[in-house]
N, C-alpha and C positions, 0 to 999 in steps of 0.2 A: 677600450683603452682608457685608462685613467690618468688624472693628475693628481698633485697634492701639495701639502706644505710641509714645513719643517720650522723649528725655532732653536735657538740656542740655549735654551735652559736645561739644566741638568735634571736627570730622572733617575728613578729607582731602576733596579734591574742591572742590564748590561753596564759595566764600567768599573769604577774602582782602579785597583792596582794589578788587575788580572793582564796576563801576557796575550798576544794576538790569538793563539790558538784557543785559549780559554774563553775569550770573547766570542769567538766564532762558535764554539760548541754550546756556550750558553744561548747565544742568538738562535741557533738551529734547534737545540733541545726544547727551547720555549714553544717554538712552533709544532714540534712533532709531539709533544706531551699530551695534547687534547685529542689526538686523531683526527685533527682537522685537516692537516696537511700531510700528504703522503711523503713527499721528498723536498730537500732544500739543498742549495749550494749558497754558501756565504763567503766573502771575500773582503779582505782590508788591507790597505796600505797605511803605515803609521811611520813617518819618517824613513829610517832605513829598514824598518821591519815591514814584512808583508807575509801574508798567509791566506790559504784557501781551505774551505772544509765542506765536505758532503756528508748527508745523512739521510736516512729514510729509504723509501722504495721508488722505483720507477712507476709503479702502479700499485693501487690496492689490490688488484686482481692476481699479481704475481710477486713473489718473494724474491725480487730481483733488486740488488741494492743500486741506490744512485751513487755514481762516482764523480769526481770532480771533472771527468771528461764528457758527462752526460749533458747534451745540449737541451736547453730550456728555452722557451719562447720569451722573447723580451717585450712584447707588445709595444707600446708607445715609447719604450727607451730606444727604439729605432729612430726616433725623431732626431735626438742630438747627432746620431751618425749622418744623417742626411743634411743637417745643418754644418757639420763639420765638412762634407763633401763639397757644400757651396763654398765655404772658406777655402778649401784647396783649389778648387777651380778658379775662384776669384784671385787668389794670390798668384796664380799662374797667368793670369790674363785671359783665360778661356771665357769667362763671363764676367759680368760686372754686378756688384750688389744692386745697382741702379736699373739694371736691365728690366723692361717691362715684361710681363708674362708672355704678350704677343710676340716677343723677339724670339721666342723658342717653341712656339707652336705652329704646326701647319697651318697655312693660310685659312683653310676651310674651318678650323678650330678656333680662331680669334673671336673673342666676344664681339657680338653683333652691335652692342652699344659700348663703345670704348669707356672704361672708367676714368673719372677726372677727380683728382690726379691718377696717373696710372698705377696698377698694382706692380710692385717691384719683387723681384726675388728676395730682397731683404725683408720686404713686408711679410712674405710667405714664411720665412725662417724665424720671424720674430711674432707671428700670429697677429699682425697688425694690418693685414690686408682687407679686413672687412668681410672675409668669406664665412659662409655657415660652418658649423662644426662638421657637418658630413654634405656631400653632395646630393643635390635632390634626386637624382636618377638612382642613387644606392638604395633608397627605400623600395623602388619598383623592383629592382634587381634581386636585392638581398632579403625581402620580406619573407619569401616562402622558406628561406633557412636562416631567419634571424638569429634563432638561438643556438645553431649549430656551425655556420660558416657564413656570416653576414657579408664579407668582403670577396669571397671567393669567385662570385659571378660577375663582379664589377670589372669590365674590361676597358682597355685603353680608348676604344671606340666609344664607350659610354662617358668615359672622362672628358673626351674632347666634345661630345654632344653637350655636357654640362657646362663647359667653359663657353661655348658660344651663347649660353643664356646667361653668362655671369653678370649679376648686378650687386656688386659689394657695397657694404654700408662703409663709406669712406669718412670716417671720424679719427683714425689713428688710435682708437680704444683698442686695447688687446681684447681679442677675441678667440679663445682656443679653438683651433681648427684642424681637425684630422684631414679634411679635404685640402686645405692650404699645404699642408707638409707633404701629403702624397702627391700633389700636383707639383711641387718643388722637385721631388725625386725624379718624376717623368721629365720635366723641363730641363734638369741637368743632363739626363740621359739623351734626350734630344739635341743638346748642345754639343756633346761629346760624340754623336752619331753611334751610341751602342745602347744596350739596356741598362736599367738601373742596378741590377745584381752584379753584372761584370764591372761597371764603372766603380761602384763602391768597393769592390774587392780589390780593384788595380789601384785605386788612388787612396784608399783609407785603411782597409783591413790588412792587406799584405804589408804596406810600410809600417803599421803598427805590430806586426807579427802575430796579427789575430787570424790564423789559418783555419781554425776550427769554427768561425763565426761566418754565418751566411743564411741564405733563404733556402729552405727545403725544396729539392728539385734543381737546385743550381750547384755547380761544384763548389765544395769546401774541402781543400785538401786533407784537413786534419779531422773533419767531421763525420768519421766513420762510426763511432759509437751511436748505440740506439738512442733516440731521444726519450725525454720522460714523456709519460701520458698525462694529458691534461685532465684535472677533476673538477666536478662542479657538485655540491651538496653530497659529497661522497660517492659519486659515480663517474665512471670514465666518461669523457666526452670527446667528439671528433676535434682534431687540431684545425684551428683557423688557417685559411689560406688567403694569399693576397695576389692580386695582379697589377692593375692600375694604380693602386694606393699603397705599393710596397714600401715606399719611403717613409710611411706613417706608422708601420707595425709588423713587417714581415719577418724581421731577424731573430735567428736562434743564436745563443752563444753557451760557452762553457765557462767553468770556474777558472781555469788558467788564463782564458782570453778576457774575462771581466777584470781580472787582476792587472793584465797587460793595459787594458783601457783605463784603469784607475791610475796605474803608475804613469802612463802617457799624461794624463790630465794634470797630475800633481807635480810631474818633472817633464813638462814639454821640451825644455832645451836638450833633453836626452834623446829626442826623436827627430826624424827628418820632416815631420809636421808642426815644429816649434810655432811658426807664426799662425798658421791656421788654427791650432789648438788654443793658443792664447786669445785669438780673436773671438772665438766662441764664448769666452768667459766674460765678456764685456757687456754691461747692463745697457739696454736700449729704452724700454719704455715700463712704466709701473702697471701691475695688473690692478685692475678695477677693484676697489674695496678690499685692498689686501697690502700687507707690508712687503710683498715680493714684487720684483722686476722681472722681466723677461730678457734672457739673453738668446745668443743663437741656438736655438734648440733646448735650452735650459731654463729652470726657475733660478732665480738669483736673489740672495738676501745677504745683508751684512748683520751679523749677531755677535755680540760680546767681542768686538773687535775683529771677527773672522769673516772672510767671504765664503759663502756656502752655495754650491751650485747642485741641483739634483734633478732627476726626473723619475716618475713612476710608470708602470705600464701594466696593462691587464688585457687578457683576452678571455675566451670562454673557459679556459682551463688553466691559465697561468697568471702569476702576479710578479712584478720585478720591481726593484728599487735599486737605483744607483745614485751616489752622491759623493761629493768631495769639496775639499778647501784647498785651493792652490797656494794660499799663503801659509796655512798650517802643514802643508805636504802630507794630507791625510785623506783618506776616503773609504768608501765601504759600499758592498753590493749584497743584496740578498735577493734570491729568485727562488720561486716554489711552484709546483705543479698543481695548482688550486686556484680557482676563480677568485677575483676580488670579491669581497663582502663589505657591508656597511661598516663592521668593526675594523676592517683593514689590518689584520694581525701582521701580514708579511710587510707591509709598508711600516707599520709601526715598529716592527723588529729592525727594519733597515734603518730607520730614524734614530733609534737608541743606539745602534751600533755606530752610526755616523757621529752622534753626539760623544759617544765614548772614545773614539780614536781622535777626535778633534779637541774636546775641551777636558 
């Protein structure tokens, strides 16, 4: 799972006076042209205009086209959904942002040495709880399949074992943590007395009309389409699965659902989740050595007078970018069935598309 940055400077390529469909076709076509990426879905919202476009194949091995209804893995773009879930439960008084993690852990899983000050749910959602990037036990569990499915064998019992040994660095410095966001998802499920997938579907996905978004193996009413096959270095790779850390990277979504998510974030007043959505847009802490801030699950920056929020995601076979500007009423998403690389072509395409619809 990856993170990334963005700026407000105009760039070449996508942009100009092109309409929404042309912008999407240009973004997708640029990725497909070099045969680096099998398939792409791109979506945008720009004021009253919105569009979604699919291109390419489900897999290099089969000449089966990607459609806008094809599910793609979101990787770390799951994190903003988990943060939004926290905002929803907090708005309803079911949890508090200031709840310490111990409040929603089984007694046997509480840290043996209580952190001072306590690590709160808000700390987890803003990567400011001092937790490491990944839990220590993940390496023991995931090492045998590190390049195929590193999170699949990490169970809730492993997560609880690691929380008993938790010794966070308490400096309030932002420290990106897949561990923290995965733990947050499980704590919210504990607070509601259910599992993460069911809670997210009930409190976030259904209210936003995102019926085709969910976790493989759990019900997603609209998610009957065949998912895209992930690729790495030109070869198909197994899909990553998640158990205890589902809140950090387990979601799959489709073009229309990503469009709904963008629309909800740029027009929150048109949804039943207006207050929680708006709460996730507020900045909390600066990222070290960066012009960015951290919001609830999002990267945040003000550039050229516009507020920008975004997140990127990557698994062993997929890359995703979702970004938007609430005050510009515009946003863009690009997902592809290819693993992230150093050059980050999918993320770059997403950034260019976002700049085009905002600036």
